[in-house]
C-alpha positions as CSV (number, residue, x, y, z in Angstrom):
1,M,-25.1,4.7,84.1
2,T,-22.5,6.9,82.5
3,I,-19.3,5.1,83.3
4,L,-19.6,1.6,81.8
5,T,-17.2,-1.5,82.0
6,L,-16.9,-2.6,78.5
7,A,-14.7,-5.2,76.8
8,A,-13.9,-5.0,73.3
9,L,-12.8,-8.0,71.4
10,D,-10.7,-7.4,67.9
11,V,-10.6,-10.7,65.7
12,G,-7.7,-9.8,63.3
13,S,-6.1,-11.8,60.4
14,G,-3.1,-12.0,62.4
15,S,-4.1,-12.0,66.1
16,T,-7.3,-11.8,68.6
17,K,-7.1,-9.0,71.0
18,L,-9.0,-8.0,74.2
19,D,-9.2,-4.7,76.0
20,V,-11.3,-4.4,79.0
21,A,-11.8,-0.6,80.4
22,K,-14.0,1.8,82.1
23,V,-15.4,4.1,79.6
24,D,-17.0,7.6,80.2
25,T,-20.1,7.8,78.0
26,R,-21.0,11.1,78.9
27,S,-17.9,12.7,77.0
28,I,-17.7,13.7,73.4
29,P,-16.1,11.7,72.1
30,W,-16.3,8.9,74.4
31,R,-13.0,8.4,76.6
32,I,-11.5,5.5,78.4
33,V,-11.0,6.3,82.2
34,G,-7.8,5.5,83.8
35,E,-5.8,2.4,83.0
36,L,-7.0,-0.5,81.1
37,L,-8.5,-3.2,83.6
38,Y,-7.2,-6.0,81.2
39,S,-5.5,-6.3,77.9
40,E,-4.2,-9.3,75.9
41,N,-3.3,-10.1,72.3
42,V,-3.0,-13.6,71.2
43,E,-1.3,-14.7,68.0
44,L,-3.9,-16.7,65.7
45,L,-2.4,-16.7,62.1
46,L,-5.9,-16.9,60.4
47,A,-4.9,-15.0,57.0
48,A,-1.6,-17.3,56.8
49,D,-3.8,-20.4,57.2
50,Y,-6.6,-19.3,54.7
51,K,-4.0,-18.3,52.3
52,S,-2.0,-21.8,52.7
53,N,-5.1,-23.6,51.4
54,P,-6.0,-23.9,47.8
55,D,-9.7,-23.5,48.4
56,G,-9.4,-20.3,50.5
57,K,-11.0,-21.9,53.5
58,L,-9.9,-21.6,57.3
59,S,-9.0,-24.9,58.6
60,T,-10.7,-26.8,61.2
61,S,-7.7,-26.5,63.5
62,I,-7.2,-23.0,63.3
63,M,-10.9,-22.5,63.8
64,D,-11.0,-24.8,67.0
65,S,-7.9,-22.9,68.5
66,T,-9.8,-19.5,67.7
67,M,-12.8,-20.8,69.7
68,E,-10.7,-21.9,72.6
69,V,-9.0,-18.3,72.8
70,I,-12.3,-16.4,72.4
71,S,-14.0,-18.7,74.9
72,R,-11.1,-18.0,77.3
73,L,-11.2,-14.3,76.6
74,Q,-14.9,-14.2,77.0
75,A,-14.4,-15.8,80.7
76,I,-12.0,-12.8,81.6
77,A,-14.5,-10.2,80.4
78,H,-17.4,-11.9,82.4
79,K,-14.8,-11.6,85.4
80,H,-14.8,-8.2,85.0
81,D,-18.5,-7.9,84.6
82,A,-18.0,-6.2,81.6
83,K,-20.5,-5.9,78.6
84,M,-18.5,-7.5,75.4
85,R,-18.8,-6.8,71.8
86,G,-16.2,-7.5,68.9
87,V,-15.3,-7.0,65.5
88,A,-13.7,-9.3,62.9
89,T,-11.6,-7.9,60.2
90,A,-10.2,-8.8,56.7
91,V,-9.7,-12.4,56.8
92,F,-13.5,-12.7,57.4
93,R,-14.0,-11.0,54.3
94,L,-11.7,-13.0,52.4
95,A,-12.0,-16.7,53.5
96,T,-14.6,-18.8,51.8
97,N,-16.0,-20.5,54.7
98,A,-15.7,-17.7,57.4
99,N,-19.3,-17.8,58.2
100,E,-18.8,-21.2,59.6
101,L,-16.6,-19.8,62.4
102,L,-18.8,-17.0,62.8
103,D,-22.0,-19.3,63.4
104,R,-19.9,-21.5,65.9
105,L,-19.2,-18.3,67.9
106,N,-22.7,-17.3,68.1
107,N,-24.1,-20.7,68.5
108,E,-21.6,-22.1,70.9
109,L,-20.3,-18.9,72.9
110,G,-23.2,-16.4,72.2
111,I,-20.7,-13.8,70.7
112,A,-22.0,-12.2,67.5
113,L,-19.0,-10.8,66.0
114,E,-19.2,-7.8,63.6
115,V,-17.6,-8.4,60.2
116,V,-16.7,-4.8,59.5
117,S,-16.0,-3.4,56.3
118,Q,-12.5,-2.2,55.4
119,E,-13.6,1.4,55.5
120,E,-15.1,0.8,58.8
121,E,-11.9,-0.8,60.1
122,G,-9.9,2.3,59.0
123,K,-12.5,4.4,61.3
124,I,-11.4,2.0,64.1
125,G,-7.9,2.5,63.6
126,F,-8.1,6.3,63.5
127,L,-10.1,6.5,66.5
128,T,-7.4,4.2,68.5
129,A,-4.7,6.3,67.2
130,A,-6.7,9.6,68.1
131,S,-7.4,8.1,71.6
132,G,-3.8,7.2,72.3
133,L,-2.4,10.9,71.6
134,P,-0.8,12.4,74.6
135,E,-2.2,15.6,76.1
136,P,-0.4,18.9,74.9
137,E,1.7,19.2,78.3
138,E,2.5,15.5,78.2
139,A,3.7,15.8,74.7
140,R,6.0,18.7,75.4
141,K,7.5,16.9,78.5
142,K,8.3,14.0,76.1
143,G,9.8,16.2,73.5
144,L,6.9,15.2,70.9
145,P,5.1,17.9,69.0
146,P,1.4,18.4,70.3
147,L,-1.1,17.1,68.0
148,T,-4.9,17.1,67.8
149,P,-6.8,14.4,65.6
150,V,-7.1,16.7,62.8
151,D,-3.3,16.4,62.4
152,V,-3.2,12.7,62.2
153,V,-3.1,10.2,59.4
154,A,-3.9,6.7,61.2
155,W,-2.1,4.0,59.6
156,D,-3.5,0.4,60.5
157,S,-1.6,-2.5,59.1
158,G,-2.4,-6.3,59.5
159,G,-2.3,-9.8,58.2
160,A,-4.3,-9.0,55.2
161,S,-5.1,-5.4,54.5
162,F,-3.9,-1.9,55.6
163,Q,-5.5,1.3,55.9
164,L,-4.7,5.0,55.9
165,T,-7.5,7.1,57.7
166,I,-8.1,11.0,58.2
167,S,-10.5,13.0,59.8
168,A,-12.7,14.7,57.5
169,T,-15.6,17.1,57.2
170,C,-18.2,14.6,56.8
171,G,-16.6,11.7,58.8
172,F,-13.6,10.0,57.8
173,D,-11.5,9.4,54.5
174,V,-9.9,6.0,54.4
175,Y,-7.5,4.6,51.8
176,Q,-7.8,0.8,51.5
177,G,-4.6,-1.2,51.1
178,P,-5.5,-4.6,49.7
179,L,-2.2,-6.3,51.3
180,G,-1.0,-7.5,54.8
181,A,2.0,-9.3,56.3
182,S,0.7,-12.9,55.6
183,L,-0.5,-11.9,52.1
184,V,3.0,-10.2,51.2
185,T,4.8,-13.3,52.6
186,A,2.7,-15.5,50.2
187,M,3.5,-13.4,47.3
188,L,7.3,-13.6,48.2
189,L,7.1,-17.4,48.4
190,E,5.0,-17.9,45.5
191,K,5.6,-15.3,43.0
192,V,9.4,-14.4,43.6
193,Q,10.9,-17.7,45.1
194,K,8.6,-20.1,42.9
195,R,7.9,-22.0,46.1
196,S,4.5,-23.1,48.0
197,F,3.5,-21.0,50.8
198,A,1.5,-24.1,52.2
199,S,4.5,-26.4,52.4
200,Q,7.2,-23.8,53.0
201,P,5.9,-21.0,55.0
202,S,9.3,-19.0,55.7
203,P,10.9,-17.4,52.7
204,N,14.2,-16.7,54.8
205,P,16.9,-16.2,53.6
206,V,15.6,-13.6,51.5
207,S,18.3,-11.9,48.8
208,L,18.2,-8.4,48.2
209,L,17.6,-8.9,44.6
210,Q,14.5,-10.8,45.7
211,I,13.4,-8.2,48.1
212,Q,13.8,-5.7,45.1
213,E,11.4,-7.8,42.9
214,L,8.9,-8.0,45.7
215,C,8.7,-4.3,46.2
216,V,7.7,-4.0,42.7
217,L,4.9,-6.6,42.9
218,V,3.7,-5.2,46.2
219,A,3.4,-1.5,44.8
220,A,1.6,-3.0,41.6
221,E,-1.3,-3.9,44.0
222,F,-1.9,-0.5,45.4
223,P,-4.7,1.7,44.5
224,D,-3.6,5.2,43.2
225,A,-3.4,7.7,46.3
226,P,-6.3,9.9,46.1
227,V,-6.1,13.6,46.1
228,W,-7.2,14.0,49.8
229,L,-4.2,11.8,50.7
230,R,-1.5,13.5,48.5
231,E,-2.7,16.8,49.9
232,K,-2.4,15.7,53.5
233,L,1.0,14.0,53.2
234,A,2.1,17.2,51.4
235,N,1.8,19.1,54.3
236,Q,3.7,16.8,56.6
237,A,4.9,19.9,58.7
238,H,1.6,19.7,60.2
239,T,0.8,16.2,59.8
240,Q,2.0,13.1,61.6
241,V,1.7,9.7,60.2
242,I,0.6,7.4,63.3
243,G,1.0,3.5,63.1
244,I,-0.7,1.6,65.5
245,G,-0.5,-2.1,66.6
246,G,0.8,-4.6,69.2
247,E,4.1,-6.2,69.6
248,T,3.8,-8.3,66.2
249,C,3.0,-5.3,64.0
250,I,5.1,-3.9,61.3
251,F,5.5,-0.7,63.2
252,S,6.7,-2.4,66.5
253,L,9.1,-4.4,64.3
254,A,10.6,-1.6,62.8
255,S,11.1,-0.1,66.0
256,Q,12.9,-2.9,67.5
257,I,15.3,-3.1,64.5
258,L,15.9,0.6,64.1
259,E,15.8,1.1,67.8
260,K,13.5,3.9,67.8
261,T,9.7,4.9,67.3
262,E,9.9,7.3,64.5
263,Y,11.7,6.5,61.5
264,T,12.0,7.6,57.8
265,T,11.5,5.7,54.4
266,E,15.2,5.7,54.0
267,E,15.7,4.4,57.6
268,V,13.3,1.3,56.7
269,W,15.2,0.5,53.9
270,S,18.3,0.4,55.8
271,G,16.9,-1.9,58.0
272,I,15.8,-4.1,55.1
273,E,19.6,-4.1,53.8
274,K,20.8,-4.9,57.2
275,L,18.5,-8.1,57.5
276,A,18.6,-9.2,53.8
277,G,20.1,-12.6,53.5
278,S,19.4,-13.5,56.9
279,T,18.1,-17.1,58.2
280,D,15.1,-17.7,60.7
281,A,17.8,-18.6,63.2
282,E,19.3,-15.1,62.8
283,L,16.0,-13.4,62.7
284,S,14.7,-15.6,65.7
285,K,14.9,-12.7,68.1
286,Y,12.0,-10.7,66.5
287,S,8.5,-12.3,66.8
288,Q,7.4,-14.2,63.6
289,A,10.8,-14.6,61.9
290,H,9.5,-15.8,58.8
291,M,7.6,-12.6,58.4
292,V,10.4,-10.1,59.1
293,I,11.4,-9.2,55.4
294,P,7.8,-9.1,54.1
295,K,6.8,-6.8,57.0
296,L,9.5,-4.5,56.1
297,V,9.0,-4.5,52.4
298,L,5.3,-3.6,53.2
299,M,6.1,-0.8,55.3
300,H,8.7,0.7,52.8
301,T,6.8,0.2,49.7
302,V,3.7,1.9,51.3
303,M,5.8,4.8,52.5
304,N,7.7,4.9,49.1
305,T,4.5,4.6,46.8
306,I,2.4,6.8,48.5
307,G,4.7,9.4,49.8
308,I,4.9,8.8,53.6
309,R,8.1,10.5,54.5
310,Q,8.1,9.6,58.1
311,V,5.9,7.5,60.6
312,R,5.6,7.1,64.3
313,Y,4.8,4.1,66.1
314,L,1.8,4.3,68.9
315,P,1.3,1.0,70.5
316,S,-2.1,-0.4,70.7
317,N,-3.9,-3.6,71.3
318,G,-5.4,-3.5,67.5
319,G,-8.3,-1.7,67.3
320,C,-9.8,-2.2,70.7
321,R,-9.6,1.2,71.8
322,G,-11.3,2.5,68.8
323,V,-14.3,0.0,69.4
324,L,-14.4,0.7,73.0
325,I,-14.9,4.4,72.3
326,S,-17.5,4.0,69.6
327,P,-21.1,4.3,70.6
328,K,-22.6,2.3,67.8
329,Y,-21.0,-0.9,69.0
330,W,-22.7,-0.4,72.4
331,A,-26.0,0.5,71.7
332,D,-28.4,-2.2,72.9
């Protein structure tokens, strides 16, 4: 059979996602046929949970919640008679007891999640971005420049890491960033405000002086940008940085604040200045109010440090699309 019904599960550091779709396995690359049959994103702050525990472990309560959510999503996949596969990302590489959760998923639900490397996570992000590019005619109708995958730098930013990925001669090149929204939030509380992330998960209100200090700390964590990335970004007349993610991702947040889906480094900083000093109540119209400032700081610092002048937001349900069109996850 060449048209398969597949269900892709992406268990990330900040949320768990499911996409169910018909996939044409005859095409190269594989492609999703028509609209998704089902899509859901459930907030599960795994990275924040593990980071709030001194021993770096996931709590029993967050593991129980994860089991409940994935069990429900598995039932939805079964209703669609879909073959289901899943990946687990950064928090499963970081939490000291992540194997306990993986074993429970396998033993109790029969789900064997693949814990992917950060490099593989970047590849999934790139495939997700590339699969969401509009066709040239559709792009022109929307007033967008027509893009092919070779024009794209895919930026995937989650709760515990971020990746910048391009298509290369022998596959993909992936820049691996060591921070995500939850980890930057913890950094702000613990290193800047000298408070406990475990007992006080919200840093708000955050002063502009604290924001500037946080920017310096965040930038110091980044590896130097490799030559391939600097060269790609230097040619931004023919390169588009595409940020992917769902409603709680950093790109969606910036789009809500700036009221546009494409924005520059300077515009992101203007959003930070606008919200500096805001309380949780004042930021409550945005998802995850306690992480609004850390998310914007992470975005601006990546752009400013690495040399990204502009980014366009392309909504996606995490990396589910990338998993759906990757033959390696469906080989058996």
